[in-house]
C-alpha angles and dihedrals in degrees: 000000000000094000118197106226094196091083136061094029098128093083090047094051090057090055099050118113099184120111092216121101120253130231098211123140107270094199090085089073096086139119092272093069110122114204090201103083128178117239089255092051089049091051091049090050091052098049096044098076090051088070100027099097097048092097089053093048092048096048129125091266121031110046094007091056093049095046100039113021090051089061143064091266102068137032129178115193127187094277112227089336090282110066131063094003091129092168091301097294095136092045089051093045092054093044093046094243097116117147134210092261095061108131095216090053091048096046093047091049092047093049092049094045091048091049091051089050092050090049090054091051091050093048092053096042095045091051090071098037120110099219132128091234098039096102094047091047090049089054089050092051092048091048091048090051087055091048093052090047089051089056090046091051093048095047104032106016097242141090131199124232112200134142104162113063089212095058132078117257121251111233116220135179142186121004092355090059092047092052093046094051090044091053092049094052091045090051092061101030095103097034096065126086128248121258094258092070103049143040122266091254094067127082112255137176090263091052091052090050089052092047091049089052089050091049093051093044091056098034092102089059094046093049096050108019099179100039119141088221125016120230109227103193123214088235092058093045091049088055091050089052093045096052096041087050089054093053093048094043092049089075090213095116135051134195111247120239087205105066097189090045087072087068099036131118091256096049097111092106097031105144093221094063113094099170126004144159104266109234105165110156094253089061093059097230126180131261095206099119089056098045099038101083102031123102119263085241096055112097111185098184126063089200096058121049090181095059109094143130128272107221092245127149128351132191116268121250086242093061093043090054092057085068096046092046090052094049100036111187093005120088108249089233083082083082107077090216091062100057144358115198112211097158106058094135092054098055097096137100096250126070115262129212113228134173118239091245092056097047113104130150126231122263137216123028110359119208137177129355113006127214129198149114114340114227123195122178091348095307130101115240118242135203124239090264091059096253122126120271114234123188149127112332126228132188092260095144088059092052089249102110087157092067118077122223091249112155113216131200094234119080131154142137096280120106092255092044093051099058120126095260100044119117133029110274134224126227099170099141114059115252107252113253091218099047102116093178099034093242104062140061100038117191105183116089111234113237118238098164127004135174096259089062089053091056094045093046089053090049091052093048091052091051094047095045103045108349089251094173094168094057092043091050090052092054093048093048091048089061094044093048091051092066091080105131090110110358122334120230111265115267115260119237100203138032137199135144095275092051090046091052089052090049092052087055092053094047102039107029113147091013097109096252101102102090093050090047094048092052093048091049092047093244102112093091091054127108126255137150108330093349125101102141110128098181108136090203088073089071085094129039127243118267105249113264089228090061093048091048090049091055095043093109088071107062113225094001099118114023125187117252117260115275097026 
């Protein structure tokens, strides 16, 4: 049942009612299209658009920008005064001064709204379809509608209730939205298949259990968005524990001993992934999460001299110091989640000759002088023996061949702090081996929920419910001990909410969880590099002005969030 969503989309495109553009593969519109489809082909064509925009949502801008660059994990300055200025949107996002015209806010909203609309179309159309999989697909579409509404509630403070495509949606907030999303997940919980029968990119029973746990864990935030202190009820925490228990007890998922393998090009069947953005090569995914933070003079693929980084975001010094504070006199690379060294033989002063097959860049948090393929006039240099020359990198693509690509801890919005080499970089997802431009043809599935999050959500619920530090510590250490491919992180000896928040940072950095975590742990109004805004109203983003303008014919229907 590993359905390829890149086919049979013509029928679906005729059924869409959204006014947003689609991002489906146009090469299906050819002379081979047969208008006489079997019920199964029709069902496949209806469910495909429900998932189709996930790669766009989980791109390097859009949702990533909202969830990471707004936090203490990521910062994107105006590089060299020429790159990533973008009218200040990334500076504003980090400083919590974003406005309702921000394009990342608008695009994320549009993609979510379109996906909700597509889910509604699929639900209605599948209800009358005589196909063996119609009921399961309908449950998927309904569950995905709930998932998109969960993201809407988390980001914008609202959810949409709509069953009839011809009717206006009802807009709900707070506890009403929590209860609605809960009821939708519960309605499909037992109608969805187990993991063993479907690919990671499809909604399963285990994924719904994980999403229910996430909903209950954050319900206190969603019910009272601007509270000074959130009230985590025992009832909610019991539900978190119950659903995380179900996932773990199912035996369908396993913690990976190879941490970076979870984010590798061959991760499609990784047993830790519960729900992910399907990016198998035939689906033409993107490579943006891998290219976004690398230097413009880092070329990860010997086969493609046009595939490089873009000198985008780095981690903040504040986030880096959480690692150094945790490990004291030890280098944090002692933790296998921090760094994976694939280029030991290249880290020397002299150039090294390496075959294309042996060339592989480092992963994780990259610091200091970088080494890699040397490109001159668009061509990689080679040694006399025909192998590729690898050596110390310079900012040649920036016309500053006198400046080494030497990543520094300090980064900020000043001129000096915005240079091309400021900030430690992140290469968490593996650079796709088929990405000939650096941006396209992603191979690694993008994690939405994985088993480590299940363990750490359960640990948090136990702490918040009854301060059961021993049980929480056991869950955290279970995850740490699993990362044993090289040397597992040392077991912790104590656990509290602050230590758990730090551990979530170590485990999930760059995975688009940080903003939600910071709000729940009451840390989003704190100060960090280039951010001092303490306005609690910035816990949610503004509703895009384009959406408000589009709904202006219905007075009072779509109101701007407080503080914008």
